[in-house]
C-alpha positions in Angstrom: 122.3 35.5 99.7 121.9 35.6 96.0 124.8 34.0 94.0 124.8 36.6 90.8 127.0 35.2 88.2 127.4 36.0 84.2 128.3 33.6 81.7 130.9 35.1 79.3 132.8 34.2 76.2 136.2 35.0 75.4 136.0 36.9 71.7 139.1 37.5 69.7 138.7 41.3 68.3 140.6 43.2 66.0 139.7 46.2 68.3 138.0 47.3 71.2 138.1 51.0 71.5 136.3 52.8 74.5 134.0 55.4 72.8 132.6 56.9 75.8 132.6 56.1 79.9 129.7 53.7 79.1 130.3 52.1 76.1 133.2 50.3 73.7 133.1 49.9 70.0 134.3 46.4 69.2 135.6 45.4 65.7 135.9 41.5 64.9 138.4 40.1 62.2 135.7 39.9 59.3 135.0 43.4 59.8 131.8 43.3 61.8 131.5 45.9 64.5 129.2 47.0 67.4 128.6 48.8 70.0 129.2 46.7 73.5 127.8 48.7 76.9 131.4 49.0 79.4 129.2 47.0 81.9 129.2 44.0 79.8 133.0 43.7 79.0 134.6 41.9 81.7 138.1 42.4 80.9 140.8 40.8 78.5 141.6 37.3 78.3 145.2 36.9 79.1 145.4 33.1 78.0 145.0 33.8 74.2 148.2 34.8 72.6 147.9 35.1 69.0 145.3 38.1 69.3 143.5 40.3 71.8 140.7 38.5 73.3 138.3 40.2 75.8 135.5 38.7 78.3 132.0 39.6 77.2 128.7 38.4 78.6 127.2 36.1 76.4 123.6 37.5 76.7 124.7 40.9 74.9 126.8 38.8 72.3 123.2 37.3 71.3 122.0 40.7 70.4 125.1 41.9 68.7 126.3 41.4 65.2 129.9 40.8 66.7 131.2 37.2 65.1 132.4 35.2 68.3 132.6 31.7 69.4 131.2 29.7 72.3 134.1 27.3 72.6 135.5 29.2 75.6 133.5 30.4 78.1 133.7 31.3 81.9 131.4 32.6 84.8 132.1 36.0 86.6 130.6 37.3 89.9 128.8 40.6 90.2 132.4 42.1 91.1 133.9 41.0 87.6 136.2 38.6 89.1 136.4 35.1 87.3 135.0 32.4 89.2 136.6 28.8 89.0 135.2 26.5 86.3 134.7 22.9 87.4 134.1 20.0 85.0 132.4 16.6 86.7 132.4 13.6 84.7 130.9 10.5 85.9 132.0 7.1 84.9 129.5 4.2 85.2 131.6 0.8 84.1 129.7 -1.6 82.0 128.5 -4.7 83.4 130.7 -7.7 82.4 130.0 -11.3 83.0 132.4 -13.7 84.4 134.3 -15.7 82.1 135.5 -18.3 84.2 135.1 -19.3 87.9 136.8 -16.9 90.3 138.1 -19.9 92.5 141.8 -20.0 93.1 142.4 -23.7 93.3 145.9 -23.4 95.1 144.1 -21.4 98.0 140.9 -24.2 98.2 140.7 -26.3 101.0 
């Protein structure tokens, strides 16, 4: 079974208007606008409160003239459902030399 995933960015838009069954017209706050295929819009980002934001696939944004940021990203499956995001951090402690002997004199026989 193949795992089809699409990387998407949360894009804040002034407006996203459906112009046909297969396309949206997206307008950013800087005035730039472009046509986005409906298959590449994965829905609204409800975590953003200040303005309207939508999940749009990263590969199509690279080909369009819409202003966007790569700060907030998520993966979506082929059904349009957002996949959980995990962050793995590895901590490797730095080596230190012992300052004193580790013998406890009270416990020494």
